[in-house]
PyMOL Python script that loads the backbone (N, CA, C, O; Angstrom):
from pymol import cmd

cmd.read_pdbstr("""\
ATOM      1  N   MET A   1       0.841  -1.177   0.000  1.00  0.00           N
ATOM      2  CA  MET A   1       0.000   0.000   0.000  1.00  0.00           C
ATOM      3  C   MET A   1       0.883   1.236   0.000  1.00  0.00           C
ATOM      4  O   MET A   1       1.919   1.283   0.664  1.00  0.00           O
ATOM      5  N   PHE A   2       0.458   2.222  -0.748  1.00  0.00           N
ATOM      6  CA  PHE A   2       1.180   3.475  -0.845  1.00  0.00           C
ATOM      7  C   PHE A   2       0.209   4.627  -0.626  1.00  0.00           C
ATOM      8  O   PHE A   2      -0.282   5.205  -1.594  1.00  0.00           O
ATOM      9  N   PRO A   3      -0.077   4.973   0.630  1.00  0.00           N
ATOM     10  CA  PRO A   3      -1.008   6.077   0.882  1.00  0.00           C
ATOM     11  C   PRO A   3      -0.415   7.413   0.428  1.00  0.00           C
ATOM     12  O   PRO A   3       0.783   7.657   0.571  1.00  0.00           O
ATOM     13  N   VAL A   4      -1.277   8.270  -0.119  1.00  0.00           N
ATOM     14  CA  VAL A   4      -0.861   9.571  -0.623  1.00  0.00           C
ATOM     15  C   VAL A   4      -1.894  10.608  -0.215  1.00  0.00           C
ATOM     16  O   VAL A   4      -3.092  10.327  -0.211  1.00  0.00           O
ATOM     17  N   ILE A   5      -1.437  11.798   0.127  1.00  0.00           N
ATOM     18  CA  ILE A   5      -2.344  12.906   0.411  1.00  0.00           C
ATOM     19  C   ILE A   5      -2.443  13.749  -0.852  1.00  0.00           C
ATOM     20  O   ILE A   5      -1.427  14.148  -1.421  1.00  0.00           O
ATOM     21  N   VAL A   6      -3.681  14.022  -1.292  1.00  0.00           N
ATOM     22  CA  VAL A   6      -3.897  14.802  -2.504  1.00  0.00           C
ATOM     23  C   VAL A   6      -4.850  15.948  -2.222  1.00  0.00           C
ATOM     24  O   VAL A   6      -5.591  15.934  -1.240  1.00  0.00           O
ATOM     25  N   HIS A   7      -4.818  16.939  -3.098  1.00  0.00           N
ATOM     26  CA  HIS A   7      -5.749  18.058  -3.042  1.00  0.00           C
ATOM     27  C   HIS A   7      -6.858  17.728  -4.042  1.00  0.00           C
ATOM     28  O   HIS A   7      -6.687  17.919  -5.246  1.00  0.00           O
ATOM     29  N   ALA A   8      -7.992  17.234  -3.543  1.00  0.00           N
ATOM     30  CA  ALA A   8      -9.049  16.704  -4.412  1.00  0.00           C
ATOM     31  C   ALA A   8     -10.143  17.724  -4.682  1.00  0.00           C
ATOM     32  O   ALA A   8     -11.266  17.592  -4.195  1.00  0.00           O
ATOM     33  N   THR A   9      -9.805  18.735  -5.458  1.00  0.00           N
ATOM     34  CA  THR A   9     -10.829  19.694  -5.889  1.00  0.00           C
ATOM     35  C   THR A   9     -11.385  19.225  -7.228  1.00  0.00           C
ATOM     36  O   THR A   9     -10.886  18.260  -7.806  1.00  0.00           O
ATOM     37  N   ASP A  10     -12.402  19.894  -7.713  1.00  0.00           N
ATOM     38  CA  ASP A  10     -13.064  19.494  -8.955  1.00  0.00           C
ATOM     39  C   ASP A  10     -12.104  19.421 -10.141  1.00  0.00           C
ATOM     40  O   ASP A  10     -12.272  18.566 -11.010  1.00  0.00           O
ATOM     41  N   ALA A  11     -11.124  20.281 -10.193  1.00  0.00           N
ATOM     42  CA  ALA A  11     -10.212  20.325 -11.339  1.00  0.00           C
ATOM     43  C   ALA A  11      -8.892  19.590 -11.096  1.00  0.00           C
ATOM     44  O   ALA A  11      -7.962  19.730 -11.891  1.00  0.00           O
ATOM     45  N   SER A  12      -8.792  18.819 -10.029  1.00  0.00           N
ATOM     46  CA  SER A  12      -7.550  18.108  -9.718  1.00  0.00           C
ATOM     47  C   SER A  12      -7.292  16.999 -10.726  1.00  0.00           C
ATOM     48  O   SER A  12      -8.157  16.160 -10.978  1.00  0.00           O
ATOM     49  N   ILE A  13      -6.091  17.004 -11.303  1.00  0.00           N
ATOM     50  CA  ILE A  13      -5.682  15.949 -12.227  1.00  0.00           C
ATOM     51  C   ILE A  13      -4.322  15.440 -11.772  1.00  0.00           C
ATOM     52  O   ILE A  13      -3.386  16.217 -11.581  1.00  0.00           O
ATOM     53  N   TYR A  14      -4.224  14.118 -11.598  1.00  0.00           N
ATOM     54  CA  TYR A  14      -2.970  13.502 -11.201  1.00  0.00           C
ATOM     55  C   TYR A  14      -2.565  12.499 -12.268  1.00  0.00           C
ATOM     56  O   TYR A  14      -3.323  11.584 -12.590  1.00  0.00           O
ATOM     57  N   ASP A  15      -1.369  12.673 -12.815  1.00  0.00           N
ATOM     58  CA  ASP A  15      -0.831  11.776 -13.841  1.00  0.00           C
ATOM     59  C   ASP A  15       0.121  10.795 -13.177  1.00  0.00           C
ATOM     60  O   ASP A  15       1.050  11.202 -12.479  1.00  0.00           O
ATOM     61  N   LEU A  16      -0.107   9.498 -13.391  1.00  0.00           N
ATOM     62  CA  LEU A  16       0.771   8.466 -12.853  1.00  0.00           C
ATOM     63  C   LEU A  16       1.576   7.857 -13.988  1.00  0.00           C
ATOM     64  O   LEU A  16       1.029   7.453 -15.014  1.00  0.00           O
ATOM     65  N   GLU A  17       2.883   7.800 -13.785  1.00  0.00           N
ATOM     66  CA  GLU A  17       3.764   7.145 -14.747  1.00  0.00           C
ATOM     67  C   GLU A  17       4.715   6.279 -13.952  1.00  0.00           C
ATOM     68  O   GLU A  17       5.404   6.765 -13.055  1.00  0.00           O
ATOM     69  N   PHE A  18       4.755   5.004 -14.275  1.00  0.00           N
ATOM     70  CA  PHE A  18       5.550   4.046 -13.515  1.00  0.00           C
ATOM     71  C   PHE A  18       6.936   3.904 -14.132  1.00  0.00           C
ATOM     72  O   PHE A  18       7.088   3.984 -15.351  1.00  0.00           O
ATOM     73  N   THR A  19       7.947   3.693 -13.293  1.00  0.00           N
ATOM     74  CA  THR A  19       9.308   3.481 -13.797  1.00  0.00           C
ATOM     75  C   THR A  19       9.496   2.045 -14.265  1.00  0.00           C
ATOM     76  O   THR A  19      10.403   1.758 -15.047  1.00  0.00           O
ATOM     77  N   GLY A  20       8.648   1.146 -13.792  1.00  0.00           N
ATOM     78  CA  GLY A  20       8.661  -0.248 -14.230  1.00  0.00           C
ATOM     79  C   GLY A  20       7.302  -0.610 -14.794  1.00  0.00           C
ATOM     80  O   GLY A  20       6.530   0.265 -15.186  1.00  0.00           O
ATOM     81  N   SER A  21       7.015  -1.884 -14.835  1.00  0.00           N
ATOM     82  CA  SER A  21       5.713  -2.335 -15.333  1.00  0.00           C
ATOM     83  C   SER A  21       4.616  -1.970 -14.337  1.00  0.00           C
ATOM     84  O   SER A  21       4.781  -2.187 -13.137  1.00  0.00           O
ATOM     85  N   PRO A  22       3.495  -1.419 -14.816  1.00  0.00           N
ATOM     86  CA  PRO A  22       2.386  -1.118 -13.907  1.00  0.00           C
ATOM     87  C   PRO A  22       1.782  -2.406 -13.345  1.00  0.00           C
ATOM     88  O   PRO A  22       1.846  -3.459 -13.979  1.00  0.00           O
ATOM     89  N   ALA A  23       1.212  -2.312 -12.180  1.00  0.00           N
ATOM     90  CA  ALA A  23       0.576  -3.468 -11.551  1.00  0.00           C
ATOM     91  C   ALA A  23      -0.610  -3.942 -12.385  1.00  0.00           C
ATOM     92  O   ALA A  23      -1.254  -3.138 -13.060  1.00  0.00           O
ATOM     93  N   LYS A  24      -0.899  -5.225 -12.344  1.00  0.00           N
ATOM     94  CA  LYS A  24      -2.052  -5.768 -13.077  1.00  0.00           C
ATOM     95  C   LYS A  24      -3.361  -5.264 -12.478  1.00  0.00           C
ATOM     96  O   LYS A  24      -4.328  -5.019 -13.200  1.00  0.00           O
ATOM     97  N   LYS A  25      -3.386  -5.110 -11.154  1.00  0.00           N
ATOM     98  CA  LYS A  25      -4.587  -4.613 -10.478  1.00  0.00           C
ATOM     99  C   LYS A  25      -4.182  -3.478  -9.557  1.00  0.00           C
ATOM    100  O   LYS A  25      -3.197  -3.585  -8.827  1.00  0.00           O
ATOM    101  N   MET A  26      -4.936  -2.399  -9.591  1.00  0.00           N
ATOM    102  CA  MET A  26      -4.698  -1.258  -8.698  1.00  0.00           C
ATOM    103  C   MET A  26      -6.029  -0.862  -8.075  1.00  0.00           C
ATOM    104  O   MET A  26      -7.086  -0.986  -8.694  1.00  0.00           O
ATOM    105  N   ARG A  27      -5.955  -0.387  -6.850  1.00  0.00           N
ATOM    106  CA  ARG A  27      -7.156   0.073  -6.168  1.00  0.00           C
ATOM    107  C   ARG A  27      -6.902   1.481  -5.656  1.00  0.00           C
ATOM    108  O   ARG A  27      -5.877   1.751  -5.029  1.00  0.00           O
ATOM    109  N   PHE A  28      -7.841   2.369  -5.928  1.00  0.00           N
ATOM    110  CA  PHE A  28      -7.769   3.745  -5.452  1.00  0.00           C
ATOM    111  C   PHE A  28      -8.959   3.993  -4.545  1.00  0.00           C
ATOM    112  O   PHE A  28     -10.070   3.544  -4.827  1.00  0.00           O
ATOM    113  N   LYS A  29      -8.725   4.705  -3.460  1.00  0.00           N
ATOM    114  CA  LYS A  29      -9.814   5.028  -2.542  1.00  0.00           C
ATOM    115  C   LYS A  29      -9.629   6.472  -2.093  1.00  0.00           C
ATOM    116  O   LYS A  29      -8.589   6.832  -1.542  1.00  0.00           O
ATOM    117  N   LEU A  30     -10.639   7.291  -2.332  1.00  0.00           N
ATOM    118  CA  LEU A  30     -10.603   8.698  -1.941  1.00  0.00           C
ATOM    119  C   LEU A  30     -11.414   8.841  -0.662  1.00  0.00           C
ATOM    120  O   LEU A  30     -12.622   8.605  -0.655  1.00  0.00           O
ATOM    121  N   ILE A  31     -10.753   9.223   0.405  1.00  0.00           N
ATOM    122  CA  ILE A  31     -11.411   9.422   1.697  1.00  0.00           C
ATOM    123  C   ILE A  31     -11.381  10.913   1.999  1.00  0.00           C
ATOM    124  O   ILE A  31     -10.312  11.524   2.024  1.00  0.00           O
ATOM    125  N   SER A  32     -12.550  11.500   2.229  1.00  0.00           N
ATOM    126  CA  SER A  32     -12.625  12.939   2.465  1.00  0.00           C
ATOM    127  C   SER A  32     -13.812  13.251   3.368  1.00  0.00           C
ATOM    128  O   SER A  32     -14.810  12.532   3.381  1.00  0.00           O
ATOM    129  N   GLN A  33     -13.681  14.333   4.118  1.00  0.00           N
ATOM    130  CA  GLN A  33     -14.808  14.808   4.913  1.00  0.00           C
ATOM    131  C   GLN A  33     -15.818  15.546   4.038  1.00  0.00           C
ATOM    132  O   GLN A  33     -16.962  15.752   4.445  1.00  0.00           O
ATOM    133  N   ASP A  34     -15.400  15.939   2.849  1.00  0.00           N
ATOM    134  CA  ASP A  34     -16.266  16.637   1.904  1.00  0.00           C
ATOM    135  C   ASP A  34     -16.828  15.622   0.900  1.00  0.00           C
ATOM    136  O   ASP A  34     -16.076  15.052   0.109  1.00  0.00           O
ATOM    137  N   ALA A  35     -18.139  15.398   0.930  1.00  0.00           N
ATOM    138  CA  ALA A  35     -18.764  14.414   0.043  1.00  0.00           C
ATOM    139  C   ALA A  35     -18.633  14.801  -1.426  1.00  0.00           C
ATOM    140  O   ALA A  35     -18.784  13.941  -2.294  1.00  0.00           O
ATOM    141  N   GLY A  36     -18.359  16.058  -1.729  1.00  0.00           N
ATOM    142  CA  GLY A  36     -18.228  16.517  -3.108  1.00  0.00           C
ATOM    143  C   GLY A  36     -16.816  16.428  -3.653  1.00  0.00           C
ATOM    144  O   GLY A  36     -16.570  16.861  -4.778  1.00  0.00           O
ATOM    145  N   SER A  37     -15.883  15.882  -2.892  1.00  0.00           N
ATOM    146  CA  SER A  37     -14.492  15.773  -3.353  1.00  0.00           C
ATOM    147  C   SER A  37     -14.402  14.829  -4.542  1.00  0.00           C
ATOM    148  O   SER A  37     -15.023  13.766  -4.557  1.00  0.00           O
ATOM    149  N   LYS A  38     -13.619  15.234  -5.539  1.00  0.00           N
ATOM    150  CA  LYS A  38     -13.384  14.374  -6.690  1.00  0.00           C
ATOM    151  C   LYS A  38     -12.086  14.788  -7.360  1.00  0.00           C
ATOM    152  O   LYS A  38     -11.589  15.897  -7.167  1.00  0.00           O
ATOM    153  N   MET A  39     -11.553  13.871  -8.151  1.00  0.00           N
ATOM    154  CA  MET A  39     -10.305  14.129  -8.843  1.00  0.00           C
ATOM    155  C   MET A  39     -10.208  13.202 -10.044  1.00  0.00           C
ATOM    156  O   MET A  39     -10.943  12.220 -10.140  1.00  0.00           O
ATOM    157  N   THR A  40      -9.300  13.517 -10.957  1.00  0.00           N
ATOM    158  CA  THR A  40      -9.047  12.686 -12.122  1.00  0.00           C
ATOM    159  C   THR A  40      -7.667  12.065 -11.967  1.00  0.00           C
ATOM    160  O   THR A  40      -6.694  12.758 -11.667  1.00  0.00           O
ATOM    161  N   VAL A  41      -7.587  10.750 -12.173  1.00  0.00           N
ATOM    162  CA  VAL A  41      -6.314  10.040 -12.150  1.00  0.00           C
ATOM    163  C   VAL A  41      -6.089   9.499 -13.555  1.00  0.00           C
ATOM    164  O   VAL A  41      -6.910   8.742 -14.074  1.00  0.00           O
ATOM    165  N   ARG A  42      -4.972   9.890 -14.170  1.00  0.00           N
ATOM    166  CA  ARG A  42      -4.622   9.409 -15.505  1.00  0.00           C
ATOM    167  C   ARG A  42      -3.363   8.564 -15.378  1.00  0.00           C
ATOM    168  O   ARG A  42      -2.376   8.983 -14.773  1.00  0.00           O
ATOM    169  N   ILE A  43      -3.410   7.368 -15.955  1.00  0.00           N
ATOM    170  CA  ILE A  43      -2.297   6.430 -15.846  1.00  0.00           C
ATOM    171  C   ILE A  43      -1.704   6.202 -17.233  1.00  0.00           C
ATOM    172  O   ILE A  43      -2.409   5.815 -18.164  1.00  0.00           O
ATOM    173  N   LYS A  44      -0.411   6.443 -17.358  1.00  0.00           N
ATOM    174  CA  LYS A  44       0.286   6.216 -18.628  1.00  0.00           C
ATOM    175  C   LYS A  44       0.728   4.753 -18.674  1.00  0.00           C
ATOM    176  O   LYS A  44       1.581   4.319 -17.900  1.00  0.00           O
ATOM    177  N   TYR A  45       0.131   4.013 -19.594  1.00  0.00           N
ATOM    178  CA  TYR A  45       0.487   2.609 -19.767  1.00  0.00           C
ATOM    179  C   TYR A  45       1.444   2.471 -20.947  1.00  0.00           C
ATOM    180  O   TYR A  45       1.329   3.208 -21.926  1.00  0.00           O
ATOM    181  N   PRO A  46       2.399   1.522 -20.862  1.00  0.00           N
ATOM    182  CA  PRO A  46       3.390   1.367 -21.932  1.00  0.00           C
ATOM    183  C   PRO A  46       2.855   0.661 -23.175  1.00  0.00           C
ATOM    184  O   PRO A  46       3.543   0.611 -24.195  1.00  0.00           O
ATOM    185  N   SER A  47       1.641   0.116 -23.110  1.00  0.00           N
ATOM    186  CA  SER A  47       1.098  -0.599 -24.259  1.00  0.00           C
ATOM    187  C   SER A  47      -0.375  -0.235 -24.451  1.00  0.00           C
ATOM    188  O   SER A  47      -0.999   0.365 -23.576  1.00  0.00           O
ATOM    189  N   ALA A  48      -0.907  -0.603 -25.591  1.00  0.00           N
ATOM    190  CA  ALA A  48      -2.289  -0.248 -25.934  1.00  0.00           C
ATOM    191  C   ALA A  48      -3.241  -1.420 -25.688  1.00  0.00           C
ATOM    192  O   ALA A  48      -4.019  -1.786 -26.569  1.00  0.00           O
ATOM    193  N   GLU A  49      -3.179  -1.998 -24.513  1.00  0.00           N
ATOM    194  CA  GLU A  49      -4.083  -3.105 -24.167  1.00  0.00           C
ATOM    195  C   GLU A  49      -5.427  -2.549 -23.705  1.00  0.00           C
ATOM    196  O   GLU A  49      -5.540  -1.379 -23.338  1.00  0.00           O
ATOM    197  N   SER A  50      -6.425  -3.399 -23.731  1.00  0.00           N
ATOM    198  CA  SER A  50      -7.745  -3.024 -23.232  1.00  0.00           C
ATOM    199  C   SER A  50      -7.742  -3.116 -21.705  1.00  0.00           C
ATOM    200  O   SER A  50      -7.186  -4.052 -21.131  1.00  0.00           O
ATOM    201  N   ARG A  51      -8.364  -2.145 -21.064  1.00  0.00           N
ATOM    202  CA  ARG A  51      -8.440  -2.138 -19.611  1.00  0.00           C
ATOM    203  C   ARG A  51      -9.855  -1.789 -19.199  1.00  0.00           C
ATOM    204  O   ARG A  51     -10.593  -1.163 -19.960  1.00  0.00           O
ATOM    205  N   ALA A  52     -10.238  -2.196 -17.990  1.00  0.00           N
ATOM    206  CA  ALA A  52     -11.574  -1.892 -17.479  1.00  0.00           C
ATOM    207  C   ALA A  52     -11.450  -1.223 -16.126  1.00  0.00           C
ATOM    208  O   ALA A  52     -10.531  -1.513 -15.360  1.00  0.00           O
ATOM    209  N   ILE A  53     -12.380  -0.325 -15.836  1.00  0.00           N
ATOM    210  CA  ILE A  53     -12.448   0.323 -14.534  1.00  0.00           C
ATOM    211  C   ILE A  53     -13.689  -0.198 -13.838  1.00  0.00           C
ATOM    212  O   ILE A  53     -14.779  -0.200 -14.410  1.00  0.00           O
ATOM    213  N   VAL A  54     -13.521  -0.640 -12.599  1.00  0.00           N
ATOM    214  CA  VAL A  54     -14.630  -1.168 -11.817  1.00  0.00           C
ATOM    215  C   VAL A  54     -14.861  -0.239 -10.630  1.00  0.00           C
ATOM    216  O   VAL A  54     -13.936   0.055  -9.873  1.00  0.00           O
ATOM    217  N   LYS A  55     -16.102   0.220 -10.474  1.00  0.00           N
ATOM    218  CA  LYS A  55     -16.477   1.079  -9.349  1.00  0.00           C
ATOM    219  C   LYS A  55     -17.713   0.471  -8.697  1.00  0.00           C
ATOM    220  O   LYS A  55     -18.719   0.235  -9.366  1.00  0.00           O
ATOM    221  N   ASP A  56     -17.642   0.219  -7.403  1.00  0.00           N
ATOM    222  CA  ASP A  56     -18.743  -0.396  -6.662  1.00  0.00           C
ATOM    223  C   ASP A  56     -19.195  -1.690  -7.332  1.00  0.00           C
ATOM    224  O   ASP A  56     -20.392  -1.937  -7.484  1.00  0.00           O
ATOM    225  N   ASN A  57     -18.228  -2.510  -7.731  1.00  0.00           N
ATOM    226  CA  ASN A  57     -18.450  -3.812  -8.368  1.00  0.00           C
ATOM    227  C   ASN A  57     -19.165  -3.735  -9.722  1.00  0.00           C
ATOM    228  O   ASN A  57     -19.731  -4.731 -10.173  1.00  0.00           O
ATOM    229  N   GLU A  58     -19.146  -2.574 -10.370  1.00  0.00           N
ATOM    230  CA  GLU A  58     -19.742  -2.414 -11.694  1.00  0.00           C
ATOM    231  C   GLU A  58     -18.699  -1.808 -12.636  1.00  0.00           C
ATOM    232  O   GLU A  58     -17.960  -0.903 -12.249  1.00  0.00           O
ATOM    233  N   ILE A  59     -18.644  -2.302 -13.853  1.00  0.00           N
ATOM    234  CA  ILE A  59     -17.700  -1.773 -14.844  1.00  0.00           C
ATOM    235  C   ILE A  59     -18.160  -0.395 -15.302  1.00  0.00           C
ATOM    236  O   ILE A  59     -19.324  -0.207 -15.657  1.00  0.00           O
ATOM    237  N   VAL A  60     -17.238   0.569 -15.290  1.00  0.00           N
ATOM    238  CA  VAL A  60     -17.526   1.919 -15.768  1.00  0.00           C
ATOM    239  C   VAL A  60     -17.358   1.909 -17.279  1.00  0.00           C
ATOM    240  O   VAL A  60     -16.300   1.532 -17.782  1.00  0.00           O
ATOM    241  N   GLU A  61     -18.385   2.317 -18.001  1.00  0.00           N
ATOM    242  CA  GLU A  61     -18.343   2.313 -19.460  1.00  0.00           C
ATOM    243  C   GLU A  61     -17.313   3.310 -19.985  1.00  0.00           C
ATOM    244  O   GLU A  61     -17.061   4.344 -19.367  1.00  0.00           O
ATOM    245  N   MET A  62     -16.729   2.985 -21.123  1.00  0.00           N
ATOM    246  CA  MET A  62     -15.735   3.844 -21.755  1.00  0.00           C
ATOM    247  C   MET A  62     -16.370   5.174 -22.162  1.00  0.00           C
ATOM    248  O   MET A  62     -17.530   5.223 -22.572  1.00  0.00           O
ATOM    249  N   ASN A  63     -15.596   6.243 -22.042  1.00  0.00           N
ATOM    250  CA  ASN A  63     -16.076   7.546 -22.506  1.00  0.00           C
ATOM    251  C   ASN A  63     -15.046   8.134 -23.469  1.00  0.00           C
ATOM    252  O   ASN A  63     -13.926   7.633 -23.573  1.00  0.00           O
ATOM    253  N   ALA A  64     -15.423   9.169 -24.152  1.00  0.00           N
ATOM    254  CA  ALA A  64     -14.525   9.789 -25.127  1.00  0.00           C
ATOM    255  C   ALA A  64     -13.398  10.532 -24.409  1.00  0.00           C
ATOM    256  O   ALA A  64     -13.610  11.108 -23.342  1.00  0.00           O
ATOM    257  N   TRP A  65     -12.210  10.518 -24.993  1.00  0.00           N
ATOM    258  CA  TRP A  65     -11.067  11.229 -24.428  1.00  0.00           C
ATOM    259  C   TRP A  65     -11.311  12.724 -24.567  1.00  0.00           C
ATOM    260  O   TRP A  65     -11.682  13.197 -25.641  1.00  0.00           O
ATOM    261  N   ASP A  66     -11.108  13.462 -23.495  1.00  0.00           N
ATOM    262  CA  ASP A  66     -11.312  14.908 -23.509  1.00  0.00           C
ATOM    263  C   ASP A  66      -9.953  15.579 -23.395  1.00  0.00           C
ATOM    264  O   ASP A  66      -9.405  15.692 -22.299  1.00  0.00           O
ATOM    265  N   GLU A  67      -9.409  16.023 -24.517  1.00  0.00           N
ATOM    266  CA  GLU A  67      -8.078  16.637 -24.548  1.00  0.00           C
ATOM    267  C   GLU A  67      -8.026  17.932 -23.751  1.00  0.00           C
ATOM    268  O   GLU A  67      -6.950  18.345 -23.320  1.00  0.00           O
ATOM    269  N   SER A  68      -9.169  18.580 -23.547  1.00  0.00           N
ATOM    270  CA  SER A  68      -9.191  19.845 -22.792  1.00  0.00           C
ATOM    271  C   SER A  68      -9.091  19.631 -21.283  1.00  0.00           C
ATOM    272  O   SER A  68      -8.957  20.599 -20.535  1.00  0.00           O
ATOM    273  N   ALA A  69      -9.154  18.399 -20.832  1.00  0.00           N
ATOM    274  CA  ALA A  69      -9.108  18.110 -19.393  1.00  0.00           C
ATOM    275  C   ALA A  69      -7.676  17.956 -18.904  1.00  0.00           C
ATOM    276  O   ALA A  69      -7.386  17.045 -18.129  1.00  0.00           O
ATOM    277  N   ARG A  70      -6.798  18.809 -19.331  1.00  0.00           N
ATOM    278  CA  ARG A  70      -5.390  18.750 -18.924  1.00  0.00           C
ATOM    279  C   ARG A  70      -5.126  19.632 -17.775  1.00  0.00           C
ATOM    280  O   ARG A  70      -3.993  19.705 -17.301  1.00  0.00           O
TER     281      ARG A  70
END
""", "prot")
cmd.dss("prot")
cmd.show_as("cartoon", "prot")
cmd.util.cbc("prot")
cmd.orient("prot")
């Protein structure tokens, strides 16, 4: 486990880039006293494989890439 403190405002974007191979499974959990806290996590993968995001045991459907969300 690698706990991290982040500033989770509406426009927060965190880019993750691994020095080695990324883990096959990763879990993120945002704990906040503010129920409206949210953030974007972008992960740079070294290959173009298909990946799925699961939230509350349900797969999150793919959405269009938004280049303006930088």
